[in-house]
C-alpha positions in Angstrom: 161.1 -47.6 23.0 158.6 -44.9 22.3 159.5 -41.8 24.4 157.5 -38.9 22.9 154.9 -37.0 24.9 152.0 -39.2 23.7 153.6 -42.5 24.6 151.4 -43.0 27.7 148.2 -41.4 26.5 146.6 -44.6 25.1 144.8 -45.7 28.2 143.4 -42.3 29.1 142.2 -41.9 25.5 140.3 -45.1 25.3 138.8 -44.4 28.8 137.7 -41.0 27.6 139.7 -39.3 30.3 141.5 -36.8 28.1 140.3 -33.2 27.8 138.6 -32.2 24.5 141.8 -30.4 23.3 144.1 -33.2 24.3 141.9 -35.8 22.7 141.9 -34.0 19.3 145.7 -33.4 19.7 146.2 -37.1 20.3 143.9 -38.2 17.5 145.9 -36.0 15.1 149.1 -37.7 16.4 147.5 -41.2 15.9 147.0 -40.5 12.2 150.7 -40.5 11.7 151.9 -42.9 14.4 151.5 -46.6 13.9 152.9 -47.7 17.3 150.3 -45.5 19.1 147.5 -46.8 16.9 148.6 -50.4 17.8 148.6 -49.5 21.5 145.1 -48.1 21.2 143.9 -51.2 19.3 145.3 -53.5 21.9 143.4 -51.8 24.6 140.1 -51.5 22.6 138.4 -54.3 24.4 139.3 -53.3 27.9 136.4 -50.8 28.7 133.9 -53.6 28.6 136.2 -55.9 30.6 136.8 -53.3 33.3 133.1 -52.4 33.3 132.5 -55.6 35.2 134.9 -54.6 38.0 133.7 -52.8 41.2 135.5 -49.7 42.4 136.9 -51.7 45.4 138.4 -54.3 43.0 140.0 -51.7 40.7 141.7 -50.1 43.6 142.9 -53.5 44.9 144.4 -54.7 41.6 148.1 -55.4 41.9 149.8 -55.9 38.5 153.4 -57.2 38.0 156.4 -54.8 38.2 157.8 -53.8 34.8 160.9 -56.0 35.3 158.6 -59.0 35.7 156.8 -58.4 32.4 158.0 -60.3 29.3 157.4 -63.4 27.1 158.2 -65.8 30.0 155.4 -64.1 32.1 152.9 -64.4 29.2 153.9 -68.0 28.5 153.0 -68.8 32.1 149.3 -68.0 31.4 147.5 -71.4 30.9 145.0 -72.0 28.2 142.5 -73.0 30.9 142.2 -72.1 34.6 142.8 -68.8 36.5 145.2 -66.1 35.5 148.3 -66.5 37.7 147.9 -63.0 39.2 146.4 -63.2 42.7 145.7 -59.5 42.7 143.4 -59.6 39.7 139.7 -60.1 40.8 137.9 -63.2 39.9 135.3 -61.2 37.9 137.8 -60.4 35.2 140.3 -63.3 35.3 138.9 -65.1 32.3 138.9 -61.9 30.2 142.4 -61.0 31.3 143.6 -64.5 30.6 142.5 -64.3 27.0 143.9 -60.8 26.5 147.3 -61.8 27.9 147.6 -64.8 25.6 146.7 -62.7 22.6 148.6 -59.6 23.5 152.2 -58.7 23.0 154.7 -58.5 25.8 154.2 -54.8 25.9 150.5 -55.4 26.6 151.2 -55.8 30.3 152.9 -52.4 30.4 149.9 -50.8 28.7 147.6 -52.7 31.0 149.3 -51.3 34.1 148.8 -47.8 32.8 145.2 -48.6 32.1 144.6 -49.8 35.6 146.4 -46.8 37.1 144.1 -44.4 35.1 141.1 -46.5 36.1 142.0 -46.4 39.8 142.6 -42.7 39.6 139.2 -42.1 38.1 137.6 -44.2 40.8 139.4 -42.3 43.5 138.1 -39.1 42.1 134.5 -40.2 42.3 133.7 -43.4 40.5 134.0 -42.4 36.9 132.5 -44.7 34.2 134.4 -47.2 32.1 133.2 -48.1 28.7 129.6 -47.0 29.3 129.4 -48.4 32.8 129.7 -46.7 36.1 132.0 -48.2 38.7 130.2 -48.9 42.0 130.7 -50.6 45.3 128.7 -53.6 44.0 129.9 -56.5 41.9 127.2 -55.9 39.3 127.9 -53.2 36.6 125.5 -50.2 36.7 124.8 -48.7 33.3 125.3 -44.9 33.1 122.1 -42.9 32.8 122.6 -40.3 30.1 120.9 -37.0 30.9 123.3 -34.6 29.3 126.3 -34.6 26.8 128.1 -37.9 27.5 131.1 -39.7 26.0 130.8 -43.5 25.7 133.4 -46.0 24.6 132.6 -48.7 22.1 133.4 -52.3 22.9 134.1 -54.7 20.1 131.4 -57.2 19.1 133.2 -58.9 16.3 136.8 -58.9 15.1 137.8 -55.5 13.8 140.8 -53.1 13.7 138.6 -50.2 14.6 138.7 -48.2 17.8 135.9 -45.7 18.6 134.1 -43.5 21.1 130.8 -41.7 20.7 129.4 -38.4 22.1 125.7 -38.6 22.9 123.6 -35.5 23.7 119.9 -34.8 23.9 118.5 -32.4 21.3 114.8 -31.9 22.1 113.1 -35.2 21.5 116.0 -36.4 19.4 119.6 -37.4 20.1 122.8 -36.0 18.7 125.4 -38.8 17.9 129.0 -37.9 17.1 131.4 -40.8 16.6 135.2 -40.6 16.5 136.9 -43.6 15.2 140.1 -44.9 13.7 140.4 -47.8 11.3 143.8 -49.5 10.8 144.6 -51.4 7.7 147.7 -52.1 5.7 148.5 -49.6 2.9 146.3 -47.0 1.2 144.9 -49.3 -1.4 141.2 -48.4 -1.9 140.3 -52.1 -1.9 141.2 -52.1 1.9 138.6 -49.3 2.6 135.4 -50.4 4.3 131.9 -48.9 4.6 130.3 -48.6 8.0 127.1 -47.3 9.4 125.9 -46.0 12.8 122.7 -47.3 14.2 120.7 -46.1 17.2 119.0 -49.0 19.0 116.0 -48.2 21.1 114.8 -49.9 24.3 112.1 -51.5 22.2 114.8 -53.3 20.2 114.1 -51.2 17.0 117.2 -49.7 15.3 117.3 -46.6 13.2 120.1 -45.6 10.8 122.0 -42.5 11.8 124.7 -42.2 9.2 127.2 -44.1 7.0 130.8 -43.4 6.1 133.8 -44.9 4.4 136.5 -45.8 6.9 139.9 -44.9 5.3 143.0 -46.7 6.8 145.0 -44.8 9.4 142.7 -41.8 9.5 140.5 -40.4 12.3 136.9 -40.3 11.1 134.1 -38.3 12.7 130.7 -39.5 11.3 127.8 -37.8 13.0 124.0 -37.5 12.8 120.8 -37.3 14.7 118.7 -40.2 16.0 114.9 -39.7 15.8 114.4 -40.8 19.4 115.2 -39.2 22.7 118.2 -40.2 24.8 115.9 -41.7 27.4 114.7 -44.3 24.9 118.1 -45.3 23.6 119.6 -48.6 24.6 122.8 -48.6 22.5 124.7 -47.2 19.6 126.1 -49.7 17.1 128.6 -49.6 14.4 127.8 -52.0 11.6 129.4 -53.2 8.4 127.4 -51.9 5.5 128.3 -54.9 3.3 127.3 -57.7 5.8 125.1 -55.9 8.2 127.1 -57.4 11.0 127.5 -55.4 14.2 131.2 -54.6 14.7 131.1 -52.4 17.9 128.5 -51.4 20.5 128.3 -48.7 23.1 125.6 -49.2 25.8 123.7 -45.9 26.4 121.4 -46.8 29.3 
């Protein structure tokens, strides 16, 4: 079992709930800790999932006790139908069902920490999850970016990348700073991949912000400036340079 001081930081990191100093400290730790990278990767899709949950639902979620978590519990999750967890709201049952079937037995333990952090943020004033603001309604409300804001990327296609982006207005332009981690086996250059950051406007037009080469097991911080104001941004996308396919997306407004 992992017992170091960073063992339970994964959920807070992906939610963007760590302080700037703690975030950088944790990212430095991630570069040399495979178990923690795996933990972050397993939770990478959760911001978008929890973005569809109201504040009332988050506070009402009741997950299994640690002693109840294990392979037998995961095996009980059917391939179709509802997740056998009466405390999980209907709005996220299908997503949780798929995550449970694909995740390891430790996924439930990480999920409980995630929900605890989410509930704490809601109790403190309805903090946003994955680019969405938790509200009393069932419908997610997109955050309106008017100042420096951190947003979590949600996966669009299969990838071992996890990422967040800091968006800030700079006159009639937008500063975009991405922090990401790309996991791959070994340090063979053939496993490196080239990615690009695109700013997508409300009119559907996309502009290239920057490109970089993602090196395995390293924290990368590509950044640049979009030629449109924050008010006109709809999303930030990470795309594969080779295929042009969108890998991750963060909704801006």
